[in-house]
C-alpha positions, 0 to 999 in steps of 0.5 A: 382670922378666917379666910375671907372671900370677896368679889372683884369690883365689876370693872376688875372682872372685865379688865381681867377678861380683857387682859387674858383674852385680848391684851399683850400678844407678847406675854413675856412682858408680865415679868417686866411688869412684876419686877417694876412693881417690886422695884417700886416697893423698894423705892417706897421703902427707901423713902419711908426710912428717911423719916422712919429708919427702923423700918429697915429692921436690920435688913438693909440689902434691898433686892428682887428675887425671881424664883422658879420651881419647875416641878410645881410649875411656879414662878415667884417674884420676891422683894423685901420692900415696903410690903402691903397690909390686909387693907392694901391687898384688898384695895390695890389688888381688888379694884382698879379704881386707882388706875382709872378703870372707867378710862381703861374700859372706854379706851378698850372700847375705842381701840377695839375698832382698830385692833390696837390693844397696847394700852394697858400700861397707861392705866397702871394695871400691870399686876393683872398681866400675871394672868397672861401666863398663870391660871392662879396667882397668890400674893403673900405680903408683910408690911414694913413695921408690922408683925402680920402677913396676909395672902391674897389669891385668885384664879381671875374669876369673880372672886379673890380671897385674903387670909392671914399667913406667915412670912419671915421678912417684910415685903411681897412675894407674887407666886404665879401658878403657870399655865401648862400652855405657858411652861416656857416661862418655868425655865430659869434660862428663859427668865434670865434672858427676859430680865437682861432684856427688859430690866437690866437697868433696875436700880436694885439687884435682881437675883436668881439661884445660881445654876449648879451641876454635879461632876457628871453635869447633872443639875443639883440644887443650889442656895447661892444667888447670882445677880442677873441685872447690872443694877445701875441707874441708867440716867447716871451713865454717859449717854454715849454708852446707852443704846436707844433700846435701853432708853426705851426699856427704861421708859417702859419700866418707869411708866409701865407704858407698853408703847415706846416714847416718841422722843427723849432727852438725857442731860446733866447740868452743872453750875449753882447746882448739879442734877441729871434729867431723863425726859420722855415724850409719850407716843400717846396722851394719858386718858386724864390729860385734861383732868384738872385733878390728875397728877403730873410731873416727873419722878424725883430722886436725890443722890439716887434715892427715890423721893417721890412720884409726880413731882409737879413742882419740877414741871410746869402744868403745860408740860404735864405730858412729859414723863421721866426722872430728875436726880438732884445732888443738892436737894435734902433727902428729907425734901417734902412737897412744901419745901419743893414749893418754896425752894429756890433750887427747885425753881432753878431745876424747873426752869432748866427742865422747861428749857430742855423739854422745849429744846427737845420739842424743837429738835423733833419739829425740825429733824422729824416733822412726821413725829412732831405732827403726831406730838402736836396732834396729841399735845398741841392744845396743852403746849399752847397753854404755855403761851398764856401761863409761861409768857417767858417761853413765848418766842420759843413756843411760837416756833412750835405752834401749828394751826389749821389753815384755809389753804393747807391740809395739814396744820401749819407753822407760822414760819411756813405761813410767812413763806407762802404769803403774797408779796403784798400781804403784810400781816398774819391773819387768823380766825377764832371759831368753834370748828374748821367747818364753821370758819370755812363758811364764815362771812368774816373771811370773804374779803381775805379769800377774795384776795387769796390771803391765807387764814389760820383757823384757831379752834381750841378753847385755849386759843382765845387766851394763848393768841393774845400773848403772841402779838407778832411773829418774825416781824409780822403782826397777827391780826384777828379777822373776826375782831375789831375794825378790819380794813385791808386797804387801810384808810377809807377812800373818798368813795367810801367816805361818801358811802358812809354818809349816804348810808348813815341813816340806815346804820342808825336805823339798824342801831335803833331797832337792835339797841338791846342786841348790839353795841354798834352798827357800821359798814364793813370792809371784810364782807364780799358776798354776805349782807352782814356779820357780827364782830367781836369788839377789841378786847372782847371774847370770841362768841363760841368761847362765851357760849362755852363758858356760859354752858359751864355756868360761869358768870359772864357779863353781857357782851354786845357785839358790833353788826357790820353791814355790806354796803355793796350787797343788794339786800342792804341796798333794798332795805336802805331804800325802804328804810326811809318810810317809817310806816313800812312795818317790813323794815323791822322784820328785815333788820331782825332777820338779817341779825338772826342770819348773822348769828346763825352764820357764826354758829350762835343760837337765835332768840326766837327760832320759831319766828325766824322760821316763820319769816323764812317761810313767808319769804319763800312763799313770796318768791314762789308766788312771784315765780308762778305769776 
């Protein structure tokens, strides 16, 4: 079969250019990336041999080798893992579609503004780090179980070639033709140092040719290999024997993320079953955090044998940002996703993993509040999903919640809110809205602000459902200031009861004229300066959430809300005086205008903007005319 020349996908050329010219100021990281890929290939082979033991074909000593040819200026990373077919080479090395190329390019465009270029690890394009130090790369691979081998090669321009070749055993060799300017990496001692620094914990031997010298100290060729790394599973070691730097490097090896994690926890649980876990919280969210089809979960091992990536059955979806490994001593080696879904052992592991993750978040929130501020900024919306989907964790999650506040510049915990409450305040008040700016100007909060009561602003789309699970915190009821019958003073006073009777004809007039728009019209206890507002009935959905769902083409039943009128407002008093005249055509116009104003105040669209503008113009003309007369 002849050599075939193919063009890279357009985004690959852009990625390669970025890798070569912009990313990885620390070029030595290429070795960690390629060794990690080789380790993954060995993991995949071990997994495949659980059902197809013949794939080992007598070569059971799995290893990675780093070979240096100083004369030719090449470095080769060799493994005897799963290998790649011709199609694999074309698909995996000719496109980064599997790695989220669009997200990568968008992140690059965004981060270019801040010179923050350390994002390559989020998108799984570590192979292309080869071109940091090489001007040409060849990949020779033979898939396990196949007799055919192929060579992929490229100089990081627009094209790559794939052709048949020879390879004695299964696996892959990545051959880097190192740039002259990077010849420090064609130095065995330098590479040994990097292996020890970055890949000491890789669970397979990483070998290099042992240095040999003649009687007079001259270097001579040697065919004997020596192991450079310790090759022991980091998670199986005692935490007291592991330095924080080693945890960090293992995280980078596991995730191919450049940046260190913000926190980690290492634990072993014994009892009905024995398993070890090592969990990490990444310092930045993945680009597909809110993609419903994105894979999540931790890497699963059984008795140190790699079983699968992204074992989502072990981690609830609301903890999908957690990365790490779980190594079980009790699950069968041939465990499948179907078994995981039904296994009682897995349910126990999931429960404990959830508990450990929440404990880690709690620990960071108490001991490192600045770090937790960053965690909440990145993952707060996801964590709040746990209130809705995992109510058993309600009490623990309540302590982790942070909300924007009418009196604070930084998001506040519920505990801190309670500490700031005036003595006469009995409840925790919150408001659901599309944004902080809208809520700060909301008429619903006027009476609360007048009394100097703090209000929490809930602006995430998940808040509507999350907060319904959390009825109270530390003995204080959570009260929605935008919903239901709101009265800070409890029962109506005698004066208010009289006022209700006096204005009853007015509320009935409003109800008659707005019969198609509202379910009820009543006098308000929450307004101080505005004439009216629209209120969500108990059990109803916040207006901005309803709008969002309709925009997403969800079938939503029509929800009529309650119009509340401010009996102390001069405008309401004026309408009350003219409303008794059934022949006054202005009454309906004023009523509809007040309703439209209430819609605008909450950020909702009005049915007839043109008519609204015309009425406002008429009012302005009347005022202007009266001022001139």
